[in-house]
C-alpha positions, 0 to 999 in steps of 0.5 A, a space after each residue: 228268380 224262377 220264371 214261368 214262360 207261356 208261349 202260344 203258337 196259333 195254327 201250329 200243327 201238333 206234328 210240327 210241335 212234336 218235331 221241334 220238341 224232339 229236335 231240342 229235347 236233349 239240348 233243353 234237358 242239359 240247358 243251364 237253368 231249365 226246370 220243366 216243359 209242358 206242351 198242350 194243344 189248344 185254341 187251334 195251335 200249341 201252347 208251351 209252358 216252361 219253368 226256368 231259373 231265369 228268363 236270361 237262361 231261357 232266352 240264351 237257349 231258346 234263341 239258339 235252338 228253338 227260334 230258328 225253327 219257328 215260323 217268322 210270324 210266331 208270337 213272342 213268349 210271355 214271362 212271369 216271375 214265380 212268387 210261390 209254388 207247391 208240388 207234391 
């Protein structure tokens, strides 16, 4: 089932996010199960919203590519299964 991820990194400067996003963009686009990525500056940090076909697919990619670039005290992402969606 499609999964929505919210990952807030308090205190992360936009420049740090931009570097990580650029470093992993090609890998993410090709990752099995990847659907969409949105990054926003808020609450003194960065929040990433992503859609994945499954949490397991996200975790396999994230643990290998993003987690090694994050500060050790970065909170864990949150996940929800999508019950309904609509796009234009």
